[in-house]
N, C-alpha and C positions, 0 to 999 in steps of 0.2 A: 422482291421480297409482291407478292399482292395472289391474285386470283386469276386465274385465266380458264378460258374455254377454248374447243378448238373454234366453234363459228365466230369466236371474239378475235383470235390470234389466227388463224390457220394452220394451226400449230397439229401435229398427229400425238398419239400418247408418247410420251418419253421413254425413251428404249427402259425395257428392266421392269415393266409396271407387269407383264406377266409373271415375272421372277416373287414379285410381292404375295406373302401372304393376303387373302382375299376374306374380309369380314363382310358380313353385311352391314354391319352400324359403323363408323367412327365417330367419336363423341371427343368435342375439344373442351375440357375444362373439368376439373375434380369437385367444384364446390356441390353446394345442395342440389342444383338442377342436373348436372351431370354425373353425379352418383345417383342420383333417383331416376332417371331415366336409363341408365347402363343397367341398373340393379332391372328394373321392369321386361326388361327388352331381352334380357339375357335370361333371366327367368321364363322368358317367353320358349327360349331354345334358339335366338339369335345369335350370331357372332357376332360378338362385340369387343371393338378393343374403345379403351377411354387413355385421353391423354393428357398429362397437366402437366402444367409449366413447374408447380412446386414441387417438392417432397413434405409431405406430409409425418404430422403434425405440422401447421404451420399458420402462424398469426394470420386474424382478420377480423376488422371489423363487423357488426352488425349481430349482435348477442342478443337480443330480444327477440321472440318466439308469437306467435299467434295463437289462439285457442284450436283452431283449425287444424293448425299443424297436426295436433298428437292426434288426430284421424290417420295422417300420413304415414305417420310412424307407426301404428298399428300395420297398417295394409303393408307397410316396406318391412315389419317383422322386428324394428329397433326399439319399439317404443321402452322396454325394459332399459335398454341401456342408453336411451337420453334421459330417463329417469335416475338414474345413479349420479349424472354428471350436473343434471339443472338443479337451476334455483326456481322453486315451485314461484308461479307467478299468478296472482288472482286479479289483478284490474290493472287499470291506471288512475294516475295519481296527476291531476293537473293545478299547477301552484300560477295563480295570476295577481302582479304586484296590481295592476288595475282594480280588482275587486278585494283586496287586502284579504284573502283566504285561499285554502287550498280543499277542491274537491276530488272525492276518489269513486271512481265509476267500478262497481263490480261485473267482473263478466256471468256472473252466475244472474244477474239480472236482466243477459241478452235476449233476445226473441226464442231462441234454441237452448233449454237448461243443460241439455247434453253438453255442451262445450262449454266450461266454466272454470278453465285454469289451460294455464300453459307454463311455459319456461324461461327462465334466462341463460345462456350456456357459453362457456366459452367456444368460440369458434373453429379454436384449431383441436378439441377435443371432439364438439359436435361433428365436425366436417370429416375428419377421419371415420368417425363411426360410419357415417355413411357411405368415405370409398372403400370400407371394409367389406361393407355390406356388397358393393357392387361387384367386387371381387370375389364372396361368397357366393355371390349367385351365377359365374362364372364368366362374367366378364373381362377380360385381359384389360389390366391397369397399368400404364408407364408413366412414371412420375420422374420430373424433373426433366423433360423435353416441351420445348416453346416451338408450336407451330406456327412458319413462316409463309408457306406457301401452299395456295391450295389451288388446285386443277381439278374442272370438270371434262370430264372424258368422253367422245362422242358416241360411246355404249352407253353413257347414263350414270356412270361409276364416277370415282372422285380420288383424287389421289392427294396427298396432303404429305410436306417435308417442312422437316423442323432439326432442331440439333439442341442435344443434351446438354447438361449444365457441363460436362466433360471436353462437347466440343465435336461431339461425335454425331455425325448428321442421320436422321433415319425420314423414312417413307412409309406411309399407311396407304391402302389401297383397298378403297371399300363402296357398296352401293351406294350409301346415304349417308351425308356428314347430319350433325346435331351440334350446333353452336351453342356451346353451356358456357363460354369464353370470360363471363362477367364483365366487370367496367372496362374488360381488355376489347371486348365487341370487337373481338375478329372479322366477321365476314362484313361486319357494316364500315367498319376502315376500310377494309380493304375495296368494299363496294362503294365508297365514295357514300352511303346513305346515313352514315351517324351525322345528328347534327344537334346542338344546344337547345334546351327544352327553353325557348324563347318566353313563356308565360310565366316559369316558376324556375327562374337559373338559383343556386346557390352554391354553396361551398360550405366546410366545415372543419373544426381543429376538435382534435380530442385527444386525453388522457386518461390513464387509471391511476386508481389511486386505495391507498389504505386506510380505514379508519373512519373512512365517510360514515355520518347519523342515517342510519335509514327509518325506516318506520317502523312500529312497533308490532312484535308478535307476527300475526298471520299474514298480515300484510309486507314484513319485511323484503319480500323478494319483486315489489311493483314496482315498473315501470314508473318515473315521476318525469314531467313534463315543466320546464319552468318556463312562463314567459317573460321576454326582457324585451327594453326600446330596440336593438339589433335582430330582434330574431327569438331564437327558445335553443335551448339546452336538454339533452338527453342525461338520464341519471339511472344508470342499470345497474343493479345487485345481482354480484356471482356467488356461486353457492363458495369459492374458496375465501369469502371476505374481501375479495378486491370491488373495487365499482366502477364502472365505464362510465366516463362524462366527456359530454360531446356539447359544443354549440354549432349551430347551422345559424347562416346569419349571409346575406348576399354579398358576392363577390366583392363589391365595391367596399363592401366594410372591412374585408379584409387587406384591400390595399392600403391602409391607412398603419398599417404595422410599422412600426420601427424597430428594430433589434430580433433580438430572440425569439423564436418560436415561443416556447415553454414563459417565456416573462409576459408573449404577447395573451397568450392564453390565462394566464392568472388574473392579470390585468383584465382579462373580457370575463372573466367569473368574479371580480370584485363591480362589475357593471351591474349585476343581480345577486342582492345581499340576500334572498331568498335559497341560493345554493350556495352562496358565498359563505352563509351561517350550518349548511349540512357536512359543510367541507372544510371549515375551521380547526378540526384537530386531525383533520386528513394527514397522508404525506402522499406522494407522488411518487409510481414506480417506475420511472423514465420519463424520457422527452417528453414531448407532445407532437404529436402528427397533425398532417392537415393533408384533406386533397378538397381539389375545386373542382371546377365543371361538374359538381355534385346531379344534375338533374340533365337527363338526354334523351334521347329517343333516334331509333331507326327508323327511315321509311319502309321499308319491308322487314316481313320477319320471315317470312317461307317464300321458297324460291323451286323450281325444279332441282330434286335430290338435296334440297338441303332445310333446315327448319332452325331457327333460334330460340331458344328459353330464357326464362328469366331476366338479370341482366345484360346478357347481349342482346338484346332487344330494345331494353328500356330500365330507365332509372329514374323515378319523380323524387322521391325525399322520405326523410327514414322515419319521420313522425309518427306514423302509424306502423313502425317496425312490418311492413309489408313485404322488404326485400326476400327472404328467405320462402317465405309463404307462397309468393308470387312463382317465385323458383321452382319449388316443389311440385306446385297446386297443378304449373303450366306442362312439368314433366309428367305427371299422369297423363295428362291432357295429350301429349306431344307423343308418348308410348303408342300409343290407341292409332295418329296419325300415322306413325311410320307403319306401324303393322300392316297399316290398308295400305299403305303406298311399296310395300316390301312385297305382299303378297294379293291385292287386288290394284293393281297397277291404274282399273280403268274408274275406280273411284276415289284414285288421289287428289286430284285437283278441287274436287268436293271438299275434300276432309281438308286439304291446307286452307281453303278458304274458310271454312268453318272454326277452323283452328285460332287462325286470324282473327276475325270478327269477334271472337268469344273472349279473347287473352285481350284485346283492346277494349272492347266495352269496359270487363273488369278494371283495366286499368285504369277507364274515363271515370268510373263509378270510384274508386279512391282518391285521385288527383283531384274532384271535385270539391270535396275537403281540406285538401292537402294545401289547393292554392289559394285558400280562404282562411289556411289557421292560425295567420298571426292577424286576422282584421278584426276591428271592433266587434261586429254583429257576431261571428263565429265566435269568439272568446265568450261573449255574453250568454251565447246559448249552450256553450259547455261549461261554463260554470253556474248556471238555472237548474239543468236538465230535470226540469219537470216531466211529469209522469203523463199527462195528459197524453190521449189517443195512441199511447205506446210507443211514443217515437225515443225516449230512452233506448227503449228494449232494443226498438231498431237498429239506429246508432250505434248501440254497443253490439249489436250481431257482424255491422260492416265492419268494426274493430276488431271483430273478432276473427273475421276473413270472409266474410260471407258478400262476396263480391260477383261471384260465377255461376252464371245462370239463373234460371227463375228463381224467384224466392218470394216469400209472403210481405218481407220488408219493404218493399221498393214504396210501395204507394205510402208507408210511413214516412221515407225518406224524402218521397215530393213534398209532401207536407213540411216535412223540417225545412227543407228548401224554399219552400213558399215563406214561411215565417220567417228565413234569414234574411232575402229577400225585402219582405214588408221592415224589418228592422233596419235594415240598409239606408231605406230611401227612410225612415224614420228620422235614423239619425241626420242624416245629413238636412232634412227640413230642422234637425234644431241648429246646428252649424249655421245655417242661415240667418235663424231668428236669432240668436242668441246675440247679444252684444260685444262689437267690433269680431264678429264671425270667431267666436272662440268656441271650441269645441268641449261637449260633456267632456267628463274627467277621463271613460273609459278610450274614449277617440284621442287624448292628447299625443298618449305614446306607441300610436300605430306603427307595426313595423315597415 
């Protein structure tokens, strides 16, 4: 298995390459990013083949979407279908044991009032809708086939090889490769460019429940974030009555587990009385699942004849539910880049560089808050949500997905950061001045 190039290996194109069907674009991965870019490119007349290791519908975590996703659904022509399967989500609730209260932030209070809602979705249904849309737009879809080897050819093309779930070998020849393989990170692993995020590594354990107590009325579909001593919980209500619940913590915390994972998950829930109360009459629908090395990135996002979208490049943390939006938004941007590479090769280097810069900048804008979400000063700011200088409106815009390109919220977010650093410094002074060096209450349980 691996990635080879003629210049790196001295190999000539493998026998039979000229006999393979020739596509313009090979998309590896049938998640939101892969299906989105396949649909966009196929609708422009490109010959697109999408290869996914799974057969849809299939389970996937990451059920919470952002308001700016809705505009992308409209552009793809799938908005009505998503609405049928989705649980309306109008905001985010934060529950803090350090403040003894809960705070709800409504998207309607964000800077741009057009994006005031989103959805919680079953990813099996959601991803299947997007995949079928790619096929309807003209992409050739191959399911149940895992790509194992990629060879970049001297003429600029690419050949990918893999096996389906019956053991049969398949090969695909294209001019350009889009890596949308998600957490499999096909190219990053093969190129040796994937690395754990040292600033914010985390792991998660999660499960699904029926009978969980939700917020009343219109708020029933809101996502809730619960802070606790070892990290934070998500609480995501789905339209079928199921609720997705997960705990995100440092990997070292999970090393304390002894025995069955499901029993461990229940013990972690018990450490957070606020979420335990929401689940006291709930029933878990199956065993718990764990995933490690949650946060990672690749050193490279683009190269000659390839581009990475979504989780194939990086994943930071699910606290702001950015995963699906980043995958789809980067797919929209990458579609324009791939079109340029195919039809205006003289502009390809500039287009790839601009894509790399803009996606990295958006990830940086999200991750600044994610890295600090469990710190006392950040908790204090989210729980106070003052209206001065429209800072809350700017933060809500960011939580809605406004992290790409120019935006009027940037200056307000800089002010938010300044307040955060000031509060952090003041907390440090309080700790030094307190008898015995004790922290004030909101600092005692810092994760």
